[in-house]
N, C-alpha and C positions, 0 to 999 in steps of 0.2 A: 562501409558502404556509404557513398555520398549521393544524395539526391537533391534536386533543386525543387523548391516549392515557394509559393508566395507567402511572405511573412505578413501576418496581420489579417489576411483573408479578404482584403478589399481589392477592387480591380486595379487601383493605382499603387498597390503594395510593391515594395522593392523585392526583386527575386534575390535569394540568398542561398548559397550552397551550405548545407549543414551535414554533419555526420550523424547518422542514426545509430545509436548504441543499443543493442538488444539486451534484455535483462539476463543476468547470469542464470537464474531459474533452476538451479540444481535441486533445491528443496521443492519447487513447484512441480518439477518433472517426477520426483518421487511421490508427491502428493497426488498427481494425476493417476499413477498406477494404483495407489492405495484406494482412492475414491472410485476408480473403475472397478476394483475388486469388491468394494462395498456395494456398488450398484449391481454387479453381477450376482452377489450373494442375496441382495434384496429381491432381485428378479427370480432367483431360484426359490426363495422362500414363498414369494407371491404365487408363482405358478404351481408349486407343489401343494400349497395350502388350498388353492382353488380346485386342483384335481382330486385331492383327498378329502375335500369338504371339511377342512379344519375350521376352527373358530375364526370369527371376524377379527379377533385380536392379532392372529398370525398374519392374516391378509393385510391388516393395517400396518403392522411392523414391516413386512416385506415391501409393501408399496412405498412406505416412507423411506426406507433404506434405498430403494431403487431411485426414487425421485431426488433425494438429497445427493446421492452419489452422481447421478447423471447431470444435475445442475452444477455441481462443483467441477466436474470434468469439463463441461462446456465453458464455464467461467475461466478456469485455469488455461485451457487451450486458447481461448480468445486473448487472455492476457499475454501468454507467450508469443502469440502471433502478432498482436497489434501494439503492445506497449513498447515505447522507445524513449530514450533520452536523446534530445537534439542539441548538438553543440556545433556552433558555426562561428564565423567571424562577426563578433559583436552581438550574438544572440545565444541564449540558452533556452531550453524548453523541454516539454515532455508531450508524448502522445499517449492517451489513456486506452482503456480496454476497448471502447467503441470507436476509436480512431479520432477523437476530438483532440486537436492540437492546441497547446498553450505555449506561447513564445514570449519571452521577456527580453528586452534589449539589455545588454550588459551594463549600459549606463544607468538603467533604472534599478540596479541591484545595489543595495546599501551594505548588506552584510550577509555572510553565509554562516550558519550555525549548525554544527554537528552535535546533536544532543543524544546522550544515552538515556533513554526513558525507561523507568522502572515503575510499572503500574501497581505491583504489589510485591510483598517479600518472596512469594513463591513463583512469580512470573519471570520469564527469561528477559533480560534487558534487551531493548531494541535500539539500534542506532538509527536516528532520523536526521536527515539533512533538511534544514529550513532555509529557503531563499527569502530574505527579508528586504523590503524597500527601505529607503533612507528614513522614512517615518516610522518604521517598525512593523508595517503590515506584512503578513506572510503571503508571499506571491506563489510559492510552491512548497510542497512537503513531500519528501521522498524517503522511502524505507531503504536505507543504505545496504542492508543485508540482502535484499532481493536483487539489487542491481550489481553488487560485487564491488570490490575495492578499485579495480582498474577503471570501471565506468565512472565511479564517484570521483576519482582523482582527475579524470579528464574534465568532468563537470565542474569541479572546484577550481581548477587552475585557470579556466578561461576568463572569468570576470576580473581577476586580479584585484579582488576586494578583500576586506578584512575577514579572516576566518576565526571563529570562536569555537571552542570545544567546551561542553558543559555536561553535567550529569543532573538530570531532573528526576525527582521522585513524585509520583502522583499517588495519593492515598484514596482508596475507595471510600465513598461517603456512605455511611450506614444510617439507618433510620433511628437506631437507638443510640443514645449518648454513651460514650465510653467513660470510664472513671477518670480519665485524664483530660476530659473535655469540660470546659467551664462555659456555661451559658450566660451571655450578656444580652439581654433583650432578645430581638429576633435573630441575633447572630451568635455563633459559638466559635470559640478559639481553641486551638490545640496547644496544650501545655507541653513543653519539651523538657 
């Protein structure tokens, strides 16, 4: 789908045709069904506990499940409806959940970095696409799994900039020092 809109948002902005790429969203669609079920179960618990005069704990549990499920369904449906990757002649960008558009000129892109981020040893690795300026500032950050390989490949090939692939590991910071951590003044270093 190709739509025309003003790049930059100013009245003197140049009109540019961009392709709007929808998120793949297969996991999000499954999660909508799950969270809808959670919300329905919470509503059932809430209504039955009110009608049977059960404890306030049951009412609180049902109300919390209903509220969390309903908010999650609303957010996911908004994301599926509004979020888009924008690829056009000389521009790349994204539209977020609330419809706010971020557009970057292809000439402003210094490097694209696809990183596999591992937050802990039990967490599922996530592929993240970073759009970096020539000075190294992150202009955009996209979850590659949510958009799908086809959308990311269209997004990556447009700027014709250097593409780097890396694996980053982030360790959770704990409040207590581990036996492998050595304290040096106010800083601590991890021994490998």
